[in-house]
LUMSEKE-537637 format. One record per atom (N, C-alpha, C): x negated, z, y negated. Coordinates in steps of 0.1 Angstrom, whole numbers, padded with zeros to 4 digits, always signed. Example, Ala and Ser with C-alpha at 12.3 -4.5 7.8 and 13.67 -1.06 7.14 Angstrom:
BEGIN
-0132+0078+0057-0123+0078+0045-0132+0078+0033-0128+0071+0022-0137+0071+0011-0129+0079+0000
//
This chain:
BEGIN
-0674+1074-2922-0674+1063-2932-0687+1059-2937-0697+1068-2937-0710+1065-2941-0716+1054-2933-0713+1053-2920-0718+1043-2911-0714+1029-2916-0701+1028-2920-0696+1015-2925-0702+1011-2938-0705+1020-2947-0711+1017-2959-0725+1011-2957-0733+1017-2948-0746+1013-2945-0746+0999-2939-0735+0995-2932-0734+0982-2925-0736+0971-2935-0733+0973-2948-0733+0962-2958-0747+0961-2964-0756+0971-2961-0769+0970-2967-0778+0962-2958-0789+0957-2963-0799+0950-2955-0808+0961-2949-0816+0957-2939-0825+0967-2933-0820+0972-2920-0819+0985-2918-0816+0992-2906-0802+0994-2902-0793+0989-2910-0779+0992-2908-0774+0986-2894-0778+0974-2891-0775+0969-2878-0780+0977-2866-0792+0983-2868-0797+0991-2858-0789+1004-2857-0784+1010-2868-0775+1021-2867-0762+1018-2860-0757+1006-2862-0745+1002-2855-0748+1000-2840-0759+0994-2837-0763+0992-2823-0764+1006-2816-0771+1015-2823-0772+1028-2816-0759+1035-2814-0750+1034-2824-0737+1040-2823-0729+1034-2811-0730+1020-2810-0723+1013-2800-0729+1017-2786-0742+1018-2785-0748+1022-2772-0745+1037-2769-0744+1045-2779-0741+1059-2777-0727+1061-2771-0718+1053-2777-0704+1053-2772-0703+1048-2758-0710+1037-2755-0710+1031-2741-0716+1041-2731-0727+1048-2736-0734+1057-2727-0724+1069-2723-0717+1074-2733-0708+1085-2730-0697+1080-2721-0692+1068-2724-0681+1063-2715-0686+1060-2701-0699+1056-2700-0705+1053-2687-0707+1066-2679-0712+1076-2686-0714+1089-2679-0700+1095-2674-0690+1093-2682-0676+1097-2678-0672+1089-2666-0674+1076-2666-0670+1068-2655-0677+1072-2642-0690+1075-2643-0697+1079-2631-0691+1092-2626-0688+1101-2634-0682+1114-2630-0669+1111-2623-0660+1103-2629-0647+1100-2623-0648+1092-2610-0657+1083-2610-0659+1075-2598-0664+1084-2586-0674+1092-2589-0680+1101-2579-0669+1110-2574-0661+1116-2582-0650+1125-2578-0640+1118-2569-0636+1106-2573-0626+1099-2566-0631+1095-2552-0643+1089-2552-0649+1084-2539-0653+1095-2530-0656+1107-2535-0659+1118-2526-0647+1121-2516-0635+1117-2521-0623+1120-2513-0623+1113-2499-0629+1102-2498-0630+1095-2485-0644+1098-2479-0653+1105-2485-0665+1109-2479-0678+1103-2485-0677+1096-2496-0689+1091-2502-0699+1102-2505-0712+1100-2500-0722+1110-2502-0724+1119-2489-0715+1117-2479-0716+1125-2467-0717+1117-2454-0720+1104-2456-0721+1096-2444-0734+1099-2436-0733+1096-2423-0745+1098-2414-0756+1088-2418-0751+1076-2421-0761+1066-2425-0754+1055-2434-0762+1047-2440-0756+1036-2448-0765+1024-2447-0759+1012-2450-0767+1000-2450-0761+0990-2459-0769+0981-2464-0764+0970-2473-0769+0957-2467-0759+0948-2464-0763+0935-2459-0762+0925-2471-0773+0921-2475-0774+0912-2487-0767+0898-2484-0768+0894-2471-0763+0881-2468-0748+0881-2470-0741+0891-2465-0726+0892-2466-0722+0899-2479-0731+0906-2485-0727+0914-2497-0719+0926-2495-0720+0932-2483-0712+0943-2479-0721+0955-2477-0716+0967-2482-0722+0979-2480-0714+0987-2469-0721+0994-2460-0714+1001-2450-0719+1015-2449-0710+1024-2448-0713+1038-2446-0707+1042-2433-0715+1048-2424-0711+1052-2411-0710+1067-2410-0698+1071-2405-0695+1085-2402-0693+1087-2387-0692+1099-2382-0689+1101-2368-0676+1095-2364-0666+1096-2372-0652+1092-2369-0647+1080-2375-0655+1073-2384-0650+1061-2391-0662+1054-2398-0659+1042-2403-0668+1035-2411-0661+1032-2424-0669+1030-2434-0663+1026-2447-0672+1014-2452-0665+1003-2456-0672+0991-2460-0666+0987-2474-0674+0980-2482-0670+0975-2495-0679+0964-2499-0673+0954-2507-0682+0944-2513-0691+0951-2523-0703+0947-2524-0713+0954-2532-0722+0945-2541-0727+0951-2551-0737+0944-2560-0748+0954-2562-0760+0949-2565-0771+0958-2568-0774+0957-2583-0774+0968-2590-0777+0968-2604-0792+0968-2606-0799+0976-2599-0814+0977-2600-0819+0988-2592-0832+0992-2594-0838+1002-2586-0847+1011-2595-0847+1023-2592-0855+1033-2599-0866+1038-2590-0879+1037-2594-0890+1042-2586-0896+1054-2593-0893+1066-2588-0898+1078-2594-0914+1079-2594-0920+1074-2584-0935+1074-2583-0941+1065-2593-0935+1053-2595-0940+1044-2605-0935+1046-2619-0925+1054-2620-0919+1057-2633-0913+1045-2640-0905+1037-2631-0900+1024-2636-0886+1021-2631-0879+1013-2639-0866+1008-2635-0868+0993-2635-0863+0986-2624-0863+0972-2622-0849+0967-2620-0845+0958-2629-0832+0952-2628-0831+0943-2616-0820+0942-2609-0818+0935-2597-0821+0920-2599-0817+0914-2611-0819+0900-2614-0834+0897-2615-0842+0907-2616-0857+0904-2618-0864+0908-2605-0857+0912-2595-0863+0916-2582-0862+0905-2572-0874+0899-2568-0874+0887-2560-0869+0890-2546-0868+0903-2542-0863+0906-2528-0848+0907-2528-0842+0906-2539-0827+0907-2540-0821+0892-2541-0812+0889-2532-0806+0876-2532-0798+0874-2545-0798+0862-2551-0792+0860-2564-0777+0864-2565-0769+0862-2554-0755+0866-2555-0753+0881-2554-0763+0888-2551-0762+0903-2551-0765+0909-2565-0769+0901-2575-0772+0907-2588-0763+0902-2599-0751+0898-2596-0742+0893-2606-0739+0904-2616-0736+0916-2612-0733+0927-2621-0745+0930-2630-0757+0930-2625-0769+0932-2633-0771+0920-2643-0769+0908-2639-0770+0897-2648-0759+0898-2659-0747+0903-2655-0737+0905-2665-0741+0915-2676-0748+0926-2672-0753+0935-2682-0763+0929-2691-0772+0921-2685-0782+0914-2693-0776+0904-2703-0766+0897-2698-0759+0887-2706-0752+0894-2718-0745+0905-2715-0738+0913-2725-0749+0918-2735-0760+0923-2731-0770+0928-2740-0776+0917-2748-0778+0905-2743-0783+0894-2751-0773+0890-2762-0760+0890-2758-0750+0886-2767-0747+0897-2778-0751+0909-2775-0748+0920-2785-0761+0925-2792-0772+0918-2789-0785+0921-2796-0792+0934-2791-0790+0938-2778-0796+0950-2773-0808+0946-2764-0819+0942-2770-0830+0936-2763-0836+0946-2752-0834+0959-2754-0840+0968-2745-0833+0967-2731-0821+0962-2731-0814+0960-2718-0816+0947-2712-0825+0939-2718-0828+0925-2712-0842+0924-2706-0849+0935-2707-0863+0935-2701-0862+0936-2686-0870+0928-2678-0869+0928-2664-0872+0942-2658-0883+0948-2663-0887+0961-2658-0891+0970-2670-0887+0983-2670-0890+0992-2681-0895+1005-2675-0904+1011-2683-0908+1025-2679-0896+1034-2680-0895+1042-2670-0883+1051-2669-0886+1063-2661-0883+1075-2667-0882+1087-2659-0868+1088-2654-0865+1099-2647-0852+1101-2641-0841+1100-2652-0843+1106-2664-0833+1106-2674-0831+1092-2680-0841+1085-2682-0840+1071-2687-0833+1062-2677-0836+1064-2664-0829+1056-2654-0814+1059-2654-0811+1072-2655-0797+1077-2655-0790+1070-2667-0797+1069-2678-0791+1063-2690-0788+1048-2688-0798+1041-2682-0796+1027-2679-0784+1025-2669-0783+1034-2659-0772+1033-2649-0759+1035-2656-0758+1045-2664-0745+1048-2671-0741+1036-2679-0750+1031-2687-0747+1019-2695-0743+1007-2686-0750+1005-2675-0747+0994-2667-0733+0995-2660-0730+1008-2655-0717+1010-2649-0706+1008-2659-0708+1012-2671-0697+1010-2681-0696+0995-2685-0707+0988-2687-0707+0974-2691-0701+0965-2680-0705+0968-2668-0700+0960-2656-0686+0964-2652-0681+0976-2657-0667+0981-2653-0667+0983-2638-0677+0989-2633-0678+0991-2618-0666+1000-2614-0662+0997-2601-0651+1005-2595-0657+1015-2585-0669+1014-2582-0676+1024-2574-0691+1023-2576-0698+1033-2573-0712+1034-2577-0719+1043-2566-0731+1038-2561-0738+1046-2551-0753+1045-2554-0759+1057-2551-0774+1057-2552-0779+1056-2538-0785+1045-2535-0790+1043-2521-0804+1047-2520-0806+1059-2513-0820+1063-2512-0828+1055-2503-0841+1052-2508-0850+1045-2500-0863+1052-2499-0873+1046-2492-0886+1052-2490-0893+1055-2504-0893+1044-2512-0901+1045-2525-0893+1044-2537-0880+1040-2536-0872+1039-2547-0857+1042-2544-0849+1042-2554-0835+1044-2553-0828+1032-2557-0820+1025-2549-0812+1014-2552-0799+1018-2559-0796+1012-2570-0783+1016-2576-0773+1004-2573-0763+1008-2566-0753+0998-2561-0739+1000-2566-0733+0990-2571-0719+0991-2574-0711+0985-2563-0698+0989-2562-0690+0984-2551-0676+0984-2555-0668+0976-2547-0654+0974-2550-0645+0982-2540-0633+0977-2537-0624+0984-2529-0631+0987-2515-0628+1000-2510-0634+1005-2498-0624+1003-2487-0628+0997-2476-0620+0996-2464-0625+1007-2454-0616+1016-2451-0619+1027-2441-0613+1023-2428-0622+1023-2418-0618+1019-2404-0620+1031-2395-0609+1036-2390-0610+1048-2381-0615+1043-2367-0619+1053-2359-0623+1050-2345-0613+1042-2337-0600+1045-2340-0589+1038-2332-0586+1024-2337-0594+1020-2348-0592+1006-2353-0583+1005-2365-0575+1016-2368-0566+1015-2380-0575+1015-2393-0569+1008-2402-0576+1006-2415-0568+1010-2427-0574+1014-2437-0568+1017-2450-0577+1013-2461-0572+1011-2473-0581+1007-2484-0580+1017-2495-0592+1020-2501-0593+1030-2512-0598+1022-2524-0592+1023-2535-0596+1017-2547-0594+1026-2559-0603+1025-2568-0603+1033-2580-0601+1023-2592-0591+1026-2600-0589+1018-2612-0589+1027-2624-0600+1026-2632-0602+1035-2644-0597+1029-2657-0592+1016-2656-0587+1009-2668-0575+1016-2674
//
């Protein structure tokens, strides 16, 4: 109740509400990441022989010995451990505009809700700060799948939709997670 009383005062009350809102979203995002990871491990996420993302088609592909998995994808951003920074996809010139819709959605949400920290193109970030940004973005974008795409100098954070599994014999099935 003290939080609501402070909301009527001038000064830092709005900031307290902002922090509470972000704290709630962060916890929800962390929970979503855990649930998504557990669900998607059932078809093999994290154990593929290789993966690739075609920005032109917007499709991510994971290749296994006995099957492939494909899904429509978006790029949220990238974390560079060596530079200690997070770069949102919408601010990255190497990412095609249609591949950063989820990232732009996070930025638009942050602008509408007064969370300026989530609207900066690039921010200093260690691994914990990057994980916080990812959890918030996964929650705000209501992602149905989430992948950390390892790269030479950075880690791409990719959201994805329904997964189509194609077996060697050509049979297909679809895997989708609905956390709503």
